[in-house]
Structure formats: structure tokens, C-alpha cells
N, C-alpha and C positions, 0 to 999 in steps of 0.2 A: 504494499499499500503507502501512497505517496503522503509523506508526513510534511506539513508546511511550518516552518518556524523562520523568527526573525534574524535579517543577518546584517551585518554593518555594508553599508553601499555607499560607492560614489556616486554625488547628484552634479550636475550641472545646473546652477541657480537661475531658472528659465524666469523666476518670477521679478529675478530685477530687470528684465528684458522685456517685461510685458508689454509695457505702452510702444515700443519700438515694434515688436512682434505683429499687434495689431496694426500699426500702423502701415509698415509695408504689406501686411495681407489687404489692405483696402486699396494697395495701386494693381493688383490681380484683376483679371477680368475672369472671373469665374461662371461657366457654362454648366448649370442653370447659376442664377446670382441665389439662389436663394442656399445653395450649399456654403456659399462663401459667407455669406452674411448671418445666415442661419445656423446649420450644424458646425462648420468648421469653426466658424466665428464663436459662437458659445463656447467651443471648446477653448478658443485662445483666452475669452472675458474669464473662464476657470482655471488658467494655466499654473499646472505644478510643478514641483522642480523635476527635471530628468533625472530617474535611475537608471546610470549609464554604465554601470559595471554588470559582468557575469563571472558568475563561479564556476567557468569550463575552461576545459583546455585549447578547444579551436576558437578560432578568432582572431580579431586584432589583438595584440597585447594592450593593456594602457599603458601608458609611455610614464609612468609616474615613479621615481624612484625615491627610497625612503631611507632616512638616516636614524640608528638609534637614539639619536641626540633630539630627534623629532622633526629635523628639517627634510622639506620634501622639495623635491625638483622633477619640473617636466621636461624632457628631453624633444626638443622641435626639429632634430634632424640628423640622418646618419653621422655627418661631419662633426654636430655636437657632442654627439655619444662619442666618437671615437675621441675627441679631444680630451674628454674627463676621464675616461676609461684606460686601464692598464693592461685588462685583457679581451679586448674587445677584436675577434678575425677581421681581417682585412675586409674578407667576402663575407662579413656578418648576414645571416637568415634572421629577418625579422621577425619570425614566430616561436612558438613555444616548439620544443624547448630549449633551442638556442638563445633566446634571448634572455632568458631565465638567468643563464651562467654570466651574462655580461654584469660585471659594478663597476659604479663609480664611484668617484671620490668627493666627499661631502665638501663642498666650499666654506663651510662655517665650522668644522671641527676637524677635519682631514680624515676622519674614518672613512671605512667600506660604505655604499649606500647600495642597496638590493630592491631591484624592480619590483613592486606591489603584485601579487598574484594574479589579480584579475586581467578576465580581457574586455573589450567593451560591447554594447550592446550593437547587433547586426544592424539596429535601424541608424545607428550613427554613422557606420561604413555609408549604407543606400543616401544618408544625408550628404556625405564626402563626396559623393560620385561625380558632381561638375567639374571640380578641380581637381580630384585626386584621379581622374582618367589622363587627366595631362601632365601628371607629376607636379603641377605649379604647386607652390609659388618656385620650385626651384628649374623650373625649363618651361617652354610654351608659355610665355608670359600672353605674347600678341595673339597667339591661339585661343587661349583662354579668354581673353578680355574682348575680342570678337565674336564668341560664343556665348558671352554670360550677361546678362540672364538669357534663358531658352526663351524662343519663342511661344513655345507652348507644350506642356506636357499632359498624359492621358494616363488615367488608371481609376480601377473601380471605386464605388464610393465609400467602401472601407478603409482605402487611403487616407481617408482624414485625418487618422489617428496613426499612421505609419509614413509613407513616403512623403505624402505631400506635407504632413508636420515636420519631419527630419530635415527636408531639403529646406522650409524657412526656417527652420529653429536655427539653423546651423549657419547660413545665409546671413542670418541676422547676428548672429554672433561672432561672425568673422569679419564681413562686408556691411551690416546693416543696410542691404535691402532685401528684395523680394529675390529669388533666384529664377522664376519663371514670371512671363508677361499674361499669358491665357494658359487656363487649364479646362480641360474636358473634362467633366466625371462620368463615369461609366455606371449604368446599370448592372446587376448581376441577371444571366442566364438561367430562366427558369425552364421543367417540363411543360408541355402542354396544358396541364392543369394549373398553371402559376404555384406547382412547388418546387421548390429547391433540391437543386439536382444532387443525388445521393448515391454511391455505390451499393451502399446498404438498403439504398430503398429500389435498386433496382432502376432508376429511372435517368442515370446520366446517359448521356449519348458520347461516344467514341469519336472523337475531332476526325479521324483518319476513316473511318467509316465514313462519315457524312461527308467530307471530302471526294472521297472516292465515288459515293453515290451521286451527290449534284454537282462537283468541280467547286473548286474557291469561288469564283465568280459570284456564283448564286448563293454560297452563303455569305459574302462580303455585302452582297446587295441585298439579303433579308437583313440584315443588322441596320444598315444604313437608312432604308426605305421605310421599315416598319415602325418603328416611334422614337421619339426624341432620345440621345445616348444615355442620358440620365435615367431613363424610366426602367424596370424590369423587364426582359423579353422572355417571352415563352417561345422558345424552339421545338421546334416539329416538324416534319415533312412535308404538311401541307401548306404550312406556312412557306417555306421555302421555294415549293413548285409555283405556287401563287407568284413569289415575284420573276419566278423564271419565265411564266407566261406573258405576265402582264410587262415588262420590260425586256429582259436579255431575247425570247422569244421575237417578240416586236421587231428588235432592232437586227438580230439575225434575217430575219425572214425578208425584210425588207433590204437589207447588204446582198441577199440570195436573190431576189428579184432585180435588183441592178446587175450583179453578177450574169444572171440567166441570159438578160439581154445584150448585153454589152459585149458579150462572149459571140452571140449569134450575130451581131453588127461588128464584129472585130472595133468596136468604140474605144479611141485611145484619148484619154481626157488631156494628154499633154498638147495634143495639135489642136485645141480650142480653147478660147477665153471667155468669159461669162459676162456677155454683152448686157449691160442692165436694161438700155432702152429698149431692147429686142424681146424682152422676158414675158410673158403671159403674166395676167394677173396671181395665178396660183403661184407660178416662180417666184412671184414679187412678193405674196405673201408666204410662203414658206421662208425665205429670205429673209423677210423681217422679223419671222418668228425668231430665226434660229439666232439672228444677232438681239432680240431682244432676250434671248435664255444665253448667250455668252455673257453679257452684260450682268442679268441676273445670277447666272452660277459665280461668274466673279465676285460680284458683291457678297452673296451669300458664303464664300468660303473664306473671302477677307474676314468676316463675323463670325467664323465657325458653324453655323448653320448648315449641319450634315444630312438632316434627314429634310429641309426645305429645299437643299441642292437637290436630293435624290428623286424628290417628285415634281419638281420641274423638269428634270431631264427624261420622268415617265412620260410626264403628260407630253411633252414636245414629241417624244418617240411615236406616242400612240395619235399625234396629229400628223405625223411625216407619215406614218404606214395607213391610218385609217381613214383618211380624207387625202393627202398630196396625191398620195400613191393611187388610192381607189380613183380620185377623179381623172388621173394624168394617164392611164394604163396604157388607153388606146393611140397618145403620142407614142410609145415607147414601141406599139406594135406595127406604126404606120409603116409602109415602103421607104427604101431610099433612106436618106441622111437631109431630109429636110432642116431648114433652121428651127421650124418649131422642133423638132426631135432630139437636135442637137442640145437647143436650151432645156429639154425635160432631162436628158442626160447631165448635164453641167450643174444644173440646179440639183438634183439629186445626188450626184457625186460630192458637190461641196459641204451640204447637209452632212451626208454619212461620215466624212474625213472629220468635219468640224465637231460634230456630236461625239464621234471615237474619241478625238484629242480630249475635250473637256470632262468626258465619262472615264478618260484613261486612269486618274488615281482610284476609281472607284471598283472598276473592272478592267484591272492591267491585260487580262490573257485573250478575252475576248477582241478588245480593242486592238490588240497588237496583232492579231489573226487579221482583222479586216486591213490594217493599215499595209501589212507586210501586202497582201495581196491587189489592195487599190493604189497603193501611192509606190511603195518600193519595186513591184514587178512591172511598173512602167517607167519610174524615175530613180537610177541608182546611185544618183548626186542626194536623194532625201536622206536624212539623219536617218541612222542603221534602225533604230526602232521609234517607236510615238513616242516613248519616254523619254526621249532625247530631241522631241520638237519643242518649241515654245509654245505656251500656252496662246490660244487665240485671242486676237484684240479684237474688239466689236468695231462694225463699220455702221457706224450712224447715220450713215447716206442710207443705208439698206432699211431703217428701219421706217415704217409705216401705219403709227397708231390707227388712223381710219381705217386702214385696209385690215387691222387688225382686229378692230372693233365691229365691223361690219360682218369679217368672216366669222369673227364669234357668235355674233345676233344668228346667222345660215347655220351656225352648227346647234345652236338653241332648237330653231325651228325645225331644223330635221331630227332632232332626237326626238322632240315632242310629235311630230309628225311619224315615226317608227313607232312610238308609244300609242299612239290612235288606231296604227294599222294594226299593233298585237291585239290593242282592244276589240277590233272588230273580226280578228281572225282574217283578215286579209294578206296573203303573201305580197311581197315587195315587186316581184315580177308581175303581179297583176296590175295592170293601170289604172288610176282612177282618174274621174273627171274634173272636180275643183277642189281646191282646199282654202281655206281662208285664215287670215292671219292677222291679229290685235297686237302690236309690238311697237316700244319706243319710237324707234325710227323704222321708214317706210325704205325700205333698202331699190335700189337701182335695178334696172332690167338684167343686167348681168347677173346678179347676185339669185335674182327672182328664176333666171332661168338654171343657176344651180342647184335650186331648191327642188325644181318642178323634175330635173334629170335624176338628180339623187333619191329621192321619193316616187317617182315613177307617177307623178301628176301633169295630169295635160294643163292646168291653169290655176298659177296661186295667185290670189288676188287678197292685199292689204287692207285693210276695211276701220273705219275709225272706232266700231264698237261690234260685238258679235251676239248681243241680245238675242236675235232672231233664232239662234241657234242653239243657244244655252241657258239652263239657270244656275244659280249659285243656292248654297246653302253653308251655313256656319257653323260649326260647333268651336267651344273654348280648346285651347293650348292648354293642357291641364298642368303641364313641367311648369309653365310661365304663371299662367293665372292664376293656378292653387295658392301659392306664396304670396301673392300681391292681394289678391282678395277672396278670400278663402271663405269667410261665411257669406259672400255673396255668390257664391258659385252656382247655387241653384237660380238665385234669379237670372243669372248671365247665361244660363242653358237656355232659360225659357226666352227671354230675351231674344238670344241667336235665332232661333228655333222660328220665332215670328216674326221675321224679317222680309222686307221684300229685297228677293236675293239681289235684285239689277239696281236697286238704288243703294242696296249697301255696297256693292262692290262700285259703284261711283264714287260714293262717300270715300271709300278706302283708297281709291285710287289718285283723289283730289285730295283730301286732309291728310291722307297716311295712317289714319286710325279711325276707329269708329266709336262716337262717344255716347255715354249713358248716363241717365240719372235717376239713383232707387232711393228716393225719398231724401233727396239730400247730398246722397253720398255720389259721387264723382266717380265714373269707371271709363278708362279711355285703354281700349285694347288697338295695339297694333298689328302687323300682319305677322309677327313673331307670336303674338300670343292668339293666333287664330285657324283653326283647320278648315281648309275652304275647299268644298267638293262640288264639283260639275253635274248638272246630271243630264243622262243621255237623251237623243231623239233617235228615233227609228231610223232616220235617213242620213243622222249625222253624227259623227263622233269627236268629243273634244277633250283638248288636253291643255292643262295651264303650268305654267309656274309662276314666280314672281314680277315676270315683265312680260312674257308672250302667252298669247294664248291662240291656237290653233283649232279649225275646225274642219274635217275631213268629211265631204260628200261622200257617203259609202255605197251612193246608187250605181249600178252598173249596165249598160246597155250591150246588145247584141256585139257592137263594134269592139267596146271593152275588154268583152269576154273573148273574144277570137283572138284580139294581142296578146292578151294575159295567156291563153294557150301555144302563140307563136314563142313567146318568153319562154315558158316552160320546156318547150322542145328543144330550143337552141341549150337551155341548162342541160337537160337529160343527154343530149348530144356529146357537150363538152365534157360531160362526166364519164362518158362511154369512152371518147378518145382517150382520156386520162387514164382510164382502168383497162384499156385494152395495150397500154404502152407506148403508144402513138408519140411523137415529136410535136413540138408547139407547131413547126412549119409544115408536118406532112400533110398531103390532101388527101381527100377519102372520096369514096362513095356510101353514100344513104344509103337505108332501104328502110322500107316499112308497111305493116301487115294488121289484119287483125281488128280494123274500125274504120268507116269509112266515113266518118265527120272526121276524124285528125288527117286521114287521106286527103280532104277536101282544102282542109285548113292549110296542110303542105303546099297543095299546087297552087293556093291562093297567093301564098307567101314565099314561092321557090328563093326567088332574088335575096328576100333577106336572110332566110336559112344557110344558103347557099355562100353568101360571103362569109358570115359571122361564124361559120363552122367549116370555112374550106371545103366543103363539100362540093365537088365536081358534076356529081352526077347524082339524081336520086333515082332509087325503084323503088316503086308499088307492089303488093299483095305477093310478096315475097322477103324474108331476111337471109342476108348473108354476113358471113365474118362473126365477130363479136357481137352477138346479139344480148338481146334483155327486155323484159315485159315491165311495163312501165303501167301506174295508175296516174293520169294526166285529169287534175280536177274532176276526177269521177268518172273520166273515160280511160278505159282499157286499151293498150296496144302495144306492138311487137317494133321495138327498132333494132337493126344492123348497122354494125359502121365496119368499114374495110378499107385498109390502105390502097390507094389508088395507086396502079402501077405496077 
């Protein structure tokens, strides 16, 4: 059993420098500030003298020699030790047992002095690291002074009483200044249920197993994007896979898209330049978002905003892949190498390389792979590694905030339009006649055409109000209304349920709040206090957020239904081409049988179907090659595809 008993120890009188250490701590940028001012600050306010000695064998020997006359002397260097000792070896080993044999002459009485047997607290070693690593002050003075204090350090939250403290304590004692300018405090890693990982519990994750399963980039990315660094992180497979899908997978798929078509066209980006005046609006939008991203990431990283940086990178990558590439795919498919196609290639190439460079500190391996293939393969004079390139600089001339705002509104409308389609259970391949939009800004025809194309709607019309299509109902948001007006909650619910929805919505849009008076008690409910529901109409589906309302006319005539069949057919044929292993450029023979209505639709729309599927010939009443049975909007038919020639 362990027996605890009191022993004499050597102390550093930290209470004597309490005010100095608190002042030095206040010069440090703590992330989060609450740790530096709270947990660590409180620790310093109640600072105790440091018991610095340990009764052990291994460790840094305490450099104090004691004489029987009571005199004590602290040795400050090997040179001083040799000058005061008669038995110090020339090549003295400063650890036990060798140092214990070295004696010095007492300057007070001339007798022999022996070293006290204790060693130093290991935390004293850790706190001495900044100068001890350079053998300062005996050499490397300029090197040490250039690196001290450190720009930033990072450790887990438990180090407030460990390394963070020992560094600050020793720096205050020796230099009377803080040893680091910025400190990022890390939270602990937990299991999926929020429990501390422990071998005894069986919930610990072997880091090497995780690295082999997901790769280093995926694990790094999870910790960057999941939550603020100082908060606990619940580590589990699903969380890492989510990050892989949202960012790493999206970035890699966009890169693969570029490589696929650049290889087909033998496109060499070193032979072209990015001519801004010749670019399309979509190109200018992506470059504006890209340079805004460079500016944002640079600002975030300068202020140690790690999670914000990761989420900005993820958001841009989603925009690049799911909006720019989606909208511009046909430009890459175009024949020849016209200027518009060159612009698309150069814009996407610029975005991929710049994004890789600013993401490289976070995902070093994937970005290196992209850089080597896209840059080094065509330019041997480029830096050997992406990690040897300069961090990108923002091009302010490429930033167009009005363009970004307009495109953001387009995206808002498209998201709501897709939600309306889902509510009506209408596939995106089925054309719809009309959609009505109420928004803060009426977009120009260019943006309206994007919305129409993206949502497969024949006409989008902006309106001042959409009351003829929708009715509103209101309920209190209990999370905010409860704490503010708890005793009036029943009356508030009743009042909201009896409102004229259109008038209430108009008041909310005009005044920013709904106002009530319950027997002299004023109640003001803003948007954040309200749950706003839109009622459905048989012929219309409505979706809304705080800024935009969209109304989808879901009535389908024969012409719209036929066009929907054509789009379904093209989609299924493209799927079969891929399943059959055909190359993107392969021409085919299309065959169909088993449904007269589908045959008639194909005949009426042969030109469109042939063009979109690279079908040189269409055969009816017999299927050949790779065949498959399909249910097309309730119509059953068989299709076949075979490679031409």
C-alpha cells in the first residue's frame, strides 16, 4: 500500500511574483478567452509556492550544494562547477549518480559542499524548454531572441496547471514576460456517447487503426470542422465519414471531373490565361467567391479561428461543386476548344489550385496529390511541393459583392423550389409551368433563367405578394417566448391562432414584430419568437424562409407530362451507358420495345434524345446489347444500348 507522509521540499516562492505573473498572463491572447481569464486566471489569483523538488533518482538534479556550516550555493554553469570543484571530471555527466560525486569548496568556511539529493519536478524541465532547447544563454542568443516569445502554443485544457503554467511561471521568473503570444486550448476526445475514452472501459480508439481506416486527412478534418477546438469532441466512425462526404469527397469529385475532361481535350492550363473581361457571369461569380474565401480564410487563420476556417472552405467547395460545376457541365462537354470552354477550364483550374493551397495546412495529403497532378505535371519549374508555395493573395478586383448577393438569392430560391417539388412529390426531371417568387430583390432576367433551368420551370415570376396562393398561421416559439412571457403563454397562443394570417404577415414584414396588449401588459414578438406555417393549396405548393417565399404551380398539362417522359428516358439511357461501361465519347444504338406510348414519345422527340445520349440510331420493337426494363412514370418499357460500330 502507498503511505503518504510529510517531507521537506524545495520551493520556488511564486507568491512573491504573483502580480507579475498575472500581468504577463493578461498580455496573452487566450483562445477561448474564458480559459485565460477564468480557469487559468483564477488559478493565478490563488497562486501557491511551487514545490519544485522530487525525491527520485531519474530527473534533472537540483543544482544546489550545501555545506555543513549551513551555506547553500546554486551552480549556474559547468564552467562555474569546475571552477569551484576539485574533483569535477572534464567530461562531467550532469545526471545522477555522476553529479552526486562532485563536491565544491564552500566560499564561506572552505569545507566540502555536497549536492542536495533531490531532482527537479519534470514540469520545471517543460517550462524551461524555450531556452533550454537552444542552450541559452551560453550560445544561440540571437536564435533564441528571434523565436521568443512563441507566436502560439496549443495543448489540452488540463495543461492550465501543467505546461501552460510552467512556461509562464519560469518566463516570469527569468524574463518577466509571457513566453507565448497566443494559446489555443484543446478539449478532450470522447467516445460516441460523450464518455472519456479509457482502455478499462473498452471505448478507446487505436489511432493507427483509425488512420488506416480513414486516412490522416479525414481525421484531421473531423477535428477542424466538428466544433470549436476547446470543446470536447465525440469521435466515432459516422462523424469522420460525414466530413469525408461533405468536404473531402466533394473536393475530390470536383478535381476528378476536371481531370476527366481535361484529359479528353488534352487541355494544358499553361497555354492559356484567365481573361476576366471574357468570362461568363458564372465564372466571375466563382472567382469572386474564391477571392472572398482567400480573404476570409487569411483573416480567420490570423486570428486562430480554426473551425470557422474549415466551415468556410467546406461551404465554398459545396458551391463550386454543386452549383458552378452543375451549371457549367455542358460547357466542358462542348466540341472543340472555343473561348467559352477555355474560360470554364481556366476558372475551375484556378479555383481548384487556389482552394488546394489554402486548404493545404489542414488536409496536406489530398492537396499535395491535386497539386502534383494539376501543377507539377505541366510545370516542372513550379515549387516541388504545395507546402513550399506561397499562401494565395486576394485579388480585390475579382470580388463582386453585388454578384455574390444576387447569386445567393438565386440559391435561396432554388433550395426552396426544390423543397416545394419534394412536398408535391414531383421529380426535378418533370417540367413545371410556373413558379411565383416574393423576395426582397427582383432579380434580372439572367438570374431568372438560371432559376428556371435549375428547377425545370417554364416561367418564374416575381410578385409583390403571394397572398392569392398561400395563407399563414402562427404559433409561439416556446424556447424564446416561454422565458420572456411565461405566464401569458396561453393568451399568446390563443391570440396567434385567431390572427388574420395575411394581415399579420404584412405587419411582421413592415414592423419586424407582432404587437399585443393583454390587459395592459405589452407583448412584442419578433420573427425569432414565431413559428410560421404556410397552408397548402390543391394546385399550388408553397415554401418560405425569413426572406423568400416561392409558390409552385403543380398543374401539369399533356405537353409538360410528355417532356417529363423525355427527360426520364434520357436519364435512364445515360444510366445504362454507364452501367454498360461505355466511355463518355462513345456513340450508341438505342433500342426500345414493350410500350407503344413510350415508342411514340421517342419518335416525336428523336432529335433531342439522340443529341443528349449520343445515339446515332434508334431501333423499335426489339432490344439489343445491354438491356433493362424500366418503369417510367407508371409506363413499363424495355430499353437497350449497344456501342456503335
